[in-house]
N, C-alpha and C positions, 0 to 999 in steps of 0.2 A: 637284211632282206628276208621277205616272207619265204623264198625259195630255200633258204638255208634250213627251214623247219620241215621241208617236203622230202619224202622218200618214195621210191618206186620198186616194186616187184614185178618182174616180167617172166612169165612162164610160156616158153616156146614149145608147145606140146605138139605132138604128132598129128593131132586133129585141129586144135584151136590155138591161137596165140591169144594170151590173156595178159593185161596189165592192170595194176591197181596203184593208185597214187594216194598217199596218206600224209597227214599233217601230225608231227609230234606235239601233243597238247598234255601238259601235266604228267608226262612220263608215259604216256599211252598214245598208241598210233590210232588216229580217226580217219578213216577212208573217206576221201572226197571225191574220188573219180575212178571209173572203171572203164576200160576199152577191151573189146574182144573182136577177134577176127577168125573165122572158120577157114583156115588156110588148107587144111587136109594135106599136111606135108607128107605124111606116110603114104598117101594115095598116089604121090608122083615119084616114089622111090622104086627103082626096079630092083631085081634080085642081086645085081652087081653093086648096089649101093650107090647108083647114079640118080640124080635128081632132074626130072624133065624141066624143060625151059618154062613151060606154062606155070607149074607149081612154083618154080624158082622165082619167078617174076611176081607171082601172087604173094610169096613170102616177103620179097623185098619191099613191095609197096605197102604191105601191112606194117612192117618195121619202120619204114619212113614216116607213116602216120603216127606210130608210137612216139618216134624220136621227135617229132614236131611238138608233141604234148609236153615233154619232158626236157627239152633242150636247155632250160634254164636251171635245173636241179644240178647240184654238184655230182661229179661222178662218183664220189665215196658214198653217195646216199641212194644210188641206183644199183640194182643187181638184176641181170637177166640171165636165164639159164636155158639151155638146150637139153632135151630129154632123148627119148629112145631113137627117133629118126636121125638126129644129129649124131647120136652114137653109131648109127649104121652106115653113115656116109662113107664112102671108099675113099674119097679125097676131101676130108672136112674143110681144109683151107679154101678150097674152090667156092664153097658157099658162105663159109664163116667170115672171110674177109669183106666180101661186098655187104654181107649181113650187118657186120659191125659199123661199117661205113654208113648204111642206111639208117641204123638206129641211133648212130653217134655215141655209142657206149660199148665196152667190151661185153662179150657173150661167153659165159662159162659153160662148157659141156660137163654135165654131172654123171656119175655113175648111177646105176639103177638103185643100188642101197642108198646113195645120197639123195637121189629123188625121193625114195620111200621115207627117209628121215625128215625131209622138209615137208612132206605131205603130212606126217604125223605132227609135226610142230604146228602147221597150220591149223589142222582139225582140232588139235587139243586147246588151242586158244578160244574155241567157240563152243565147247561143250562144258556142261556142269561137271565138276568132280564126281566121280562114282566110286564106290568101294569095289575092289577087285580089278580084273584085267579087261583091257579093250581091244578090239580088232578093228583096223581100219582098212577099208578096200577102196582103191582108186584105180578105175579103169580109164585109161587113156587110149589114144589113136594107135600107139604102137607097142605099149606094154601096159601091165597090171601090176600095181604095187600092193602087197600084202604087208602090213606093219601091226605088231602086237606089243602091248607094254602097259605100263601103269603111269597115271599122271602125265608129266611131260617127258617121261623117260621111255623110249622104245627098247624092247628087249629083243624082238625078232624083226627082221626087215628083209624082204626078198622082192625082187623085181622079176616078173615072168614075162617072157616074149609073146604076150598075148594082148592084142589092141583091137578096138572096135573097127578101126579102119582096115588094118591088116587082115583081121579074121573074116570080115565081110567080103572083103575082095577075094580072099582064098576060097570060101565056100559058096559064096553067092555072086561070084564075079560076073556071071551071065545076066544077073538081074532076077533069076528065077528064084522062087521061095517054094520050098517043099520040105516035108518032114524028114526025108533021107538026108538031105544036104545039111539040115540044121543038126540031125543026129551025129553026123560026121563032125561038124564043128564042135559039139559037145564032146565027143571022143578025144579030139585033139586037145581040148581044154583039160579034160580029166587026166590025160597022159602027162601034161605039163605040171598038173598040181600033185601028181602022185609022189613025187619026191620030197614034198614039203608036208603032206597030209599029216603024218604022225607027229611031226614037230609042232604044228600049229594046234592039232588037237590035244596033244599032251599039255601044252602051255595052258589051256583052258581059259576061254574069255567069257565074261559075263555080259559084254555088250559088243555088238557089230555096228559099224558106222560107215556108210558110203559117201564118198566125197566128190565124185566126179560129175560132169555134166550129163554123162551117159546114165548114171544111176538116178540123178534127179529126174531125167526124162522118163525113165522107167517107172519111178514112184509117181509122176504126175499122170502118167497114163493109167496106172492102177488106181489112182485116187478119182480120175474122171470117170471110171467105170463103176467104182464103189467108194463113195465118199467116207465110208467107215474105216477105209484102209489108209487114210490120210497120214503122211509122214512116216510111212513104214513099208517095207517090202517083205512078205512072207512067201514061203515055197509055193502054197496053194494058188494064190492070186498070180504069182509069176508065171505059173504053168499055164493058167488060163489066158493070160495075156499072150504068151507065145502061140497058142492055138488060134487066138483071135487075129494075130498078125499073119500067120502062115496062111489063113483063108484067102488072102488077097491075091496070092499067086505070083506076084512080081513086086519088086521093090518100088518101082515107079508108081505102083498103085496103092502104096501103103497109105491108109487114112485111119487115124485114131485121134480122139480127144486127147490133147496133151502132147502130141508128137509134131513138132515143128517140121517145116519143110527141110531146113538146113540139116536136122538131125536125122531125117528119113534115110538117106543113104547109107548110113553106118550103124543103125540102131540094132540090127540083127546080130551082128558079131558081138556088140556089147551085151545083148541080152544072153547069148550062149555062155559068155565069160561069167557073168553074175549067176546064172542058173548052176554052173559047174562048181563055182566056189561055195555057194550056199549048200549044194548037195554033198561036195566032198568033204567040207569042214563041219557038217551037221549044224549049220546055222539055222536057228528058229525065225529069227527077225533081223532085219537090217534097218536101222534109223538112218535118216538122211541129213547131211550137213551141208551148208552153203559155202563152207571153208575148204581150202584145198592148198596146193603147193605155193600158189603166189601169196597167200596169207603167211606160210611159213618163210617164204623169202623175206618178208618184211620183219618178221620176228627175228630171223637169224641175222639180218642186216642190223637190226637195233642192238642185238647182243654183241656184234663185233664192235660197235661204236660205243659201247658202255662197259667195256672190259669184262664181257661174258662171252668171249669168242669161243665157240665150240672147237675151234682148231687148236686152241691151247691145251684143252683137255685131251685131244687126240695126241698131241706131241707127248704130253706127260705119260700117257697109257703106253706109247710106243717105247719111250725111255725105260720104263718098268719091264716091258715084255722082252726087249732085247738086252737088258742089263748093261746099259752103257757105262762107260767110265765118267761119272757126273763130273769129277774135277777137271778131267781133260776137256770135256765138252764145255765146261764154263770158261776155261781159259780161251779156248777158241772163240766162244761166244763173245767174251768180253773184248777180244782184239778185234773182231769184225764189227762189233757195235761201235767202238771208238773210231775205227777206220771209216765207217759209213758216215758217222756224223761229220768227219772232216770233208768227205768228198761228195755228199749227196747233192750239194748245190751245184758245184762245177760239173759233175757227171749227170746231171739231170735225172737223178734217182728219187723216186716218190716214196711216201711212207709205206706203201704195200711192199716195194722191193726191200726196204729194211726189215719188215715182218718176215719176209720169205728168207732173207739171209740170216736172221735170227733162228728160225726153225731149222734151216739146213744146218747151221753151225751146231745146234743141240743134238742133231741126228746124224752127223756126218760120219759117225763110226758104227752105226747100226750093222753094217755089213760084216763087221768082225764076229758077229754071232754065227755067221756061216763059215767063213775062213779068212785067214789073214791075208793070204795071197789074193791080190786083185779085190781086196775088200771095197774098194771104191765102187767097182761095178756091181758087187752085191747090194751095196747101199742104194745105188741108183735103181736096181731092179725093185727092191722093196718099196722104195718111195713112189715108183710109178705104178705098181701093180697092187699094193696093199689096199684094203678097205680103210680109207682115212676120212671118217666123219667130218663134214664141214669144209673139206677141200674139193675143188673142181678137178676134172682130168687135166686141164692145162696147168693148174697150180702144181699138181703133183709131177707132171712132166717137166715142168720148169725146174723145179727143186732137184728132179732126177738127173737132169742134163748137167746142172752145176756140180751136183755131188760127183757124178761120173768122171769130172775133170779136176778133182781136188789134188790129185798127185799123178805122178808119172807124166808121160807125154800127152800134150793137149791135142784131142782130135777135133779139128775145127769143124768137120762135117756134123758133129753132134748138134751144134747150134742151129743148123739148117732144119732140124726137126721141129723147131719151135715157130710160131707165128712170127711174121717179121716185126711186129711192135714189141716182142719180147727178146729178140735176139741180142741187141745192144745191151740192155740191162743184164741178160745173162752172162755175156762176156765179162762185164765189169765185176758183177758179184763173184764170178769164178776167180778173177784176179784177187780179190779181197780174201776169198776162202783159202786160195792156194798160199797166200802170204801168211795168213794165220797159222795154218798147218805147218808151214815151214818155220815160222818163228817159234811156235810153241812145241817144237819136235822133242825137246828134253823132257816134257811131261812133268815139270816141277813148277812149285809156286813161284819160282823167280824166273819163269819161262821167258818173260819179256819185260823190258823196262819201258821208259817213255819213248814214244815215237811221234814222228809227224808225217802226214801224207798230203801232197799237194799235186793237183792235175792241171795241166795246160796242153790243150790239143791232144796229141797221142802220148805225151810224156807223162809218166807217173813218177814223182820223186818221193822216195822213202827215206826220212831221216832217222838215224838211230844213234844212240850214245855210242861214240867210238870205243870207249873203255869196255862197254858191255859187249860190242860186237868183236873186239879184238880177243875177248876171253872165250870166244865160241867160234873157232875156226870152221867147224862142221857147218853152222848156220850160215857163215859168211859164204862158204863154197856153195851151199844150196840156193842161197839168194843170187849169186852170180849165174848159177845154171838157170835159175827160175826167169832170169831177164831174158834168156834165149827162148824159153818156152812162151812167155807172154808175148813176144813178137809175133807169134802164130795167130794171135787174135787182135792184132793192132795196138798193143800197148807196149811202150817203151820205157821200161823200168830203169830208174837211175838211183843209186844209193848215194846217200850224202850224210855228213855228219849233223847230228841234231845241234842246234844252236845251243850254247851254253848259257845259263840264266844269267841275266843282267846283275852285276853287283849293285847293291843298294847304298 
């Protein structure tokens, strides 16, 4: 089917929702459709992280339209991410669950640094290679991403809580435009940038690129006033633009060639952010790119499906950083992989669940770098809170919950922290990880022999070589105790003898 070659990247930003649909042709993504809806999600969020009903409905309607366009594309070829406003929701599930229902696909909430990495990946696909280092600036509705690096590799990535929607609302909320209010907005931006000024200046970039709709709108206004400035933003013309806009006195009266009616309500906040970034970092010129996070999503998705998954690189880096016992991690990983293969069909587990179990198994002991006592809790904390390029917040939380339950008593309430669609897979992967940790307790090459796993209803039957088990009374005792623990998550563990090979 043609849909098998289609991919979709969806950026649920604080100002606009964007979606691009591309077809894979000869190893390259060719964009065939684009959808955009200016939802202004950040504008409907109050200080307590609550979303008002009107904005919520506007967002759900936009997602339903997006979902209608991509309903025939396989889920593995669609990635949707929520950014700053999703991160600020006081009760994310309250909007996330109906949002996923409207779209028809899972939505990942990504960290600020992961958002910055995806922006970099998107912009890097659309610019010619240059000698030296590059800075990418992306001004969203609720945050601004600054990323610096070379070629396809970002070296610095920061997300600042400065967005065109939130900043306009804070300093021009009455609709009035004046130099004093704008100067206060600039001061706020300078204060946020102060902590990163030296780091980015010392890194030294030979090129600066702006990637957001806000930056493109500013560039279009400057070009409309002076065609000689086409495709670039320099400090002088930017200051002149600010003065021209302030002359209008009120946001509702803003008129300027290149400024759309839909962009008008949030442009002043974006202008203040860009001015302060250029001033603080000493930038002489910003080039404008049509590429952004959504293109980065497509490239990241393609990498995942072609064995270039950035998450694998993250796992390897963490293995090295926390100096894990590679032999023991390999034993546990081998056991869980064999167990998953035997049970995935009966337990309705998907390939992504197998990937998650694989990564958790490799990192299940990283908490030992903190302390042996309660190391499962330390592991869980690291997995949930570390910067892990390529992983969404939900993926990190999913792994953390499972890792936290790998030993000792099972805390059923931990699974309630996950979205409903992830709770049952998490319980089942927890059972497999706990069994692997138990069986591999001796930490030797002969840690486990052949085994079988079958599931029917709530029953999980583990078949082991009776000679192997009788020689390991501690493991037998631990498995009998484990049966009591697994009952807490609705799994009835039964031990049985592994059938002997048939004589030939």
